[in-house]
N, C-alpha and C positions, 0 to 999 in steps of 0.2 A: 504493499500500500504506500503511496507517495506521501511523504511528509509535506504538510502544508506550512508555508512560512508566514503568510498573512495573518493578521490578528495575534492574539496571544501566543507566545512561542514556548513550546516545552523544550527545554535544553537537554536533549538526550544524546546518546553516542552519535547518532546519524546527523543530528544538527552540527555537532562538533566536527565531525569528520567530512561533511559534504555541503552543509548550508550555514556555516559560520557567518554571522552578520555583526560586523563591528559597530554597526549603530543601533543595535537592538537594546532597548530598555531592559530587557531580561539579562542580557550580558552585563550591563552596568550593574545590576543588583547581584549577579553571581559571578563576577568577573574572575577572582582567584580560584574558585572551585572548577570553573570551566577551564580555565587555562591549565590547571593541574591535570584535568582529563585529557587535554590536548597534548600535553607533554607525554603522557604516558601511552596514548593510543596512536596519535598521529602528529608527531612534532613537526612535520612539514606536510601541511594538508592543503588541499585545493577546495575552495568554496565556489559554489555556483552562483552567489549573490552579487548584485551590483556589477554585472557583466563578467564576473569571475576574477579571482585573485588567489594567491597563496597566502597562508598564515604559518608563520615560523614562530616556534615558542621555546626551544631549548637554547641555552646560553651559547653554546658552541656554534650553532647555526645563526643565531642573531648576530654574532660577532662576525661571522663570516660574510654575511650580507652587508653589515654596516661598514666594515673596513675595506671592502673590495669595491671602490667606487668606479673602477674601470668596467666591471661586470654589471654593477647596479647603479643606475643613475638617479639623482635626486631631482632632475629637471621636470620629470613627470610622475605625479603622485597618484593617489587613489581617491575614491569617493570620500569626501569628508564633510561633516557639518559646518558649512561655510555661509556667510551672509550672501544674499542675491546681488547680482551686479557683475561687471567685468572683473576679472581677477586682478589682485594688486600684488606686485612683485616685491617680496620682502627678502633683502640680501643679507648674507650670502647663502641662506638656507635652501634657496631653489636653483642654485648653480653648483657645478662640480669643480674639483681641481682641474687644471692649475688656477683658474679664474678664482675659484672660492678661496684659495690660499691668500691671494692678494688682498681680498677683503678682511680675512681673518688677521692678517699679519697687521693691518691697521689698528685693530681694536685690542688684540691680546695684551700688549704691554701695559694697557690701562687698567687691567684686571688681575694683575699678578698679586700673589700674597702680601708683598711688602706695601703695595699700594693700598689693597683693601684693609689691611691692618690699621692704617690711618684713619679709616672711616668708623672704627668700631666704637668709640665713645660717642660721637654724633648720632650713630645708630641707636645705642642704648638710650640716649636722651629721647629720640623719637618713640622707641618701644615704651618708655615709662610714661610719656605724655599720653599715648594712646590708652595704656592701662588706666591712668588716672581718669580718663573720659568715662569709666564705667565701674571702677573698683568700689566706690561708695555705695553703688546700687545693689550689689550682691547678685546681679544678673546682667546678661548681655547676649546678643547675637553675635558670636565671635567672629564670623566670617565678615560681617558688616563693620563691626566695631574695630577689628584688629587685623585679621589675617589679609584682607584685600587692600586696604589703604597703606598698610606698613611697607611693602617692598617698593612701591612707587614712590612714596613720599621720600624715602631715603635715596632712591636712584636718581630722580629728577634733580634733587638738591646736590648730592655729593658727586656723582659721576658726570652730570650734564651741566651743573651750575645753572639750572633754570632759575628765572626770577621768582623770588619768594612769593609775589603776588599772583604768580600763575599756577602755584603748586596745586591747590585744590582743583581747579579747573581742568588741568591737563591730566592729573591723576584720576580724575572722574572718567574722562575720555578713555584713558588707557585701560582702567578696570573693565569697562563695559566692552571695549573693543576685543578684550582678551577672552570674553565669554561668547564665543562664536555662534552659539545656538540661539542667542537672543535676537529678536527682530531689530533692535536698535543698534546691534553690533557694527553693521556696516557704516552707518551714519556716523558712529563714534570713531571707527577706524578712519573715516575721511577727515573728520575733525582733528583727530591726533595728527595725521599727515599734514593737514593745514597748519596746525600749531608748530610742528617741526619746521616746515618751510619757512614760516615767518621767524621762529627763533633763529634758524641758521642765518637768515638775512641780517638780523639784528647782531648776531655774532660776527659777522664779516665787517660790520661797522665798528666793531670793538677791537682792542688789542688782544694778541693772542693770551690764552690763559694756560696752555700747555696741557691741555685735556684731551679726552678722546674726540670731542667735537671738533677741536682744531685739526687733529690727525685727519679725520674724515674728510673735513672741508678742502684740505691741502692735498689730498692723495693724487697719485697718479695710478691709474689702472690700465694695464696693457700698454704702457707708454703714452697714454694720453690723460688729460685731466678728467677727474671723476665728474659725472654729470650731475646737475641738480637732483634728478630723480633717484640716481644711486645714492646720493647723500641722504636723501629722506628715507629711502628704503633700508639703509645700513642702520641709521639711527633708530628707525622704527623696530627693527629686529632686536636691537639692544633692549628697547623698552619692553616689548611684548614677550621676549624670550623668558623674562624672570619674574613676570608678575603673577599671573594665575598659576604658574608651576609652583612658586614659593607659597602663594596663598593656599594652595591645595595641599601641600605638605604639612603646613601649620594646622589646617582644618582636621586632617586625617590623624596628626600627632595628638591634637586635643581629644579626639574621640577615643584614641587608644589609652590615653592617660586616664580619662574618665571610666573606661571599661577595666582598666588594670591599674588601680591606685597604688599598687605595690611598687610600680615603676617609679611614680613620683616620690614615694617614700625613699626608695633607693637613691635617687638623684638629689634629694635634700640631705640624705646622710652622706653621700659621696658625690659632691658636685664635680669632682675630677672625672666623672663618667659621662658628663654632659656631651663631650665631642663624640664618644662612642654611641650614645643615643641618637645623636643627629644622624650617624651613618645608618643606624638601624631603621630610624624613621625613613630615611631615603630609600633603603633597601626594600623594606616591607610596605611602605606607605607612599612611595614616590608618585607623584602626580603625572609625570611624563610616561604615558602608558605605552604608546606605540608609534611607529612612523613608517612611512611607505617609501619604497623604491620600485623602479622598473628595470626589468632585465634588458641589457644592451644586446645580449647575444644568448644563445642556448647555454645554459649553465646547470650544473648539478649541485644541489644542497641537500644534505641529509638523505642521500639516496634517491631523491626525486629530480626528474629533469624539468627545470623551469625554462620555457621556450622565450625567444626573443620578443620584447614587447608585453610580456605578462606582468602583472602587478604582483608585488610582494608586501605584505604587512608584517613587520617584526615587532614582537612584544617585549619591551624592556622590562616590564613588571613581571613578566613570566620568566625570563632570564634570571631576574633577582630571586626567584624562588625555586630554581632548578635544583632538584635533589641531587644531581650529579656534581654540583659545583658548591653547595652549601650544606653543612651538617644541620640537621633539624631546621630546615629552610623556613619553616611557618612560625618558628619561635623567636620572640624579641629577646636577644641575648645581649646584654650590656657589656659582656666581656668576650664577645666573639673575637677570636684570634685573627681570623682571615676574612675580610669583607670587601671582596673585589666586585662590588655591584656595579651596574651600568645605569644608575638612576639619571645620570646626566649624558646618556648616549654613548657613543663609541665611534671611532673612525674620525675622518676629517671634519665631520659636523658635530663632534662632541660639543657640549655647551661650553661657550667662552666665558660664561659667568659663573662657573661652578665654585670658584674661590669666594665670589661675593655671596652667593646662595648659602654656602655654608656658614659664613660668618653671620649672615642675617638670622639663619635658623638658630645657631648657637646663642647668640645674644638674646634673642626673643625667648629661648627655652630657659636661660638662666634667670631671667626676670619672672617669667611665668612661674616657674619653680619657686622663686624666692617670695612672690607677692600674692599668688592666688592659692587658697586653701579650701579644701573640702569641695573640690570642683566635681560637679555631676552635670550630665546632660539633663535638661529639663524633663521631668516625667511626662510620658505620652508623645514626646517629640518624634516625628517621622523623618529620619535622615535620608534624603535623596541624593543621587549623583547626577550632575548634569550632562556629563559626556563620558565616553569610554577613551577619548583621545587624551584629555586632561582630567584626571579623576579628582575633582575638587567637590567637596560636599556643597550641597546647595545652601544649607545653613547649619550651624552648630549652635543651637540655644543652650546656654549654660546657667546654672545657678552655683553660687559659692558663698563663702563667708565674706560679708562686706569688709573692706580694708580701708586704708588711709591714702590719701593722695601724697605724692612726693614733690610735686612741683605746682607752680601756679597756673591757672587756666591759660591755655595757649590756643590760639587759632592758627592752623596751618596755613 
């Protein structure tokens, strides 16, 4: 009997092996159990959905696809939940080496550990001001009050040196543009691009500041000056690459802390384990779920022949729970000896902002552990997930013991 995909989906073995649908709400609800079944039964499987594509779930095969850009191009992706209208090119995620390397070499020096370390205390100030906004109430919607505004407020200020009076407005555009499933996402993406264009023009009238914006504006690409469109696209990727992904990890981390208060207790008793906790949150609860590639030629992966032009969807979050790579992969282990996760991707397109993301998560976790007590998800709350591409909770309503502010009221 033929399996029907329309309507409510029963995720059974046939669905996993032949009808895998990366856009299914059922997959969003049952993501990790479904991917575990795929790793076991069909680690490289072909789905007949959305015109057909391959699903890759084991770490060894995920790395094979991610690192071999000559065999698998980033220039043509797969069906994704994107806002309507003409496609917008966000660089360099949509191009391959060697051109991709030229764009990456522009930005990488500005996100090295030594640079990011200088942003730590200003970041801590932002974290505490946001916590101050709700700590006296003993309740908050964590995604709205903290997780989503936090990464953008720090990035626009510390990395781009955006005008203080623009922070609220542009961060609002960026937050909404990062949530591609929302109908207003495209409008906000256009508004963000417009703001970047105006911001760059104003920066050209100012003296150099020695930051990533100066580097992008002055760049030579393939021996010619970078175009205005490429400047906007490059800065846009820097913005969008770290907002909803960081927010998603923070939201998932808070859910895990509420479900397992013993983790919070352990971190209060041994705060030196907080960096380890960040790595486990990234491995188990990373929000960068999957990414697509297209085969340039006939290629074998995991014993399956993938033909030229066929789409491949590789799951980072599945690779991070691969039983062949991690001992007790589903266990949150604060003293895990080896944690070679791929939460930031792999290959030439690995996230350029990984150092910044780690610092943001570590500083946020330090202050959350220190200041919020008796944290629980509000009774009866229904936690939903907006996408299987970026696994961020739709909302995380919390209750906790009210605390005291540490700073004067501040408007960002």
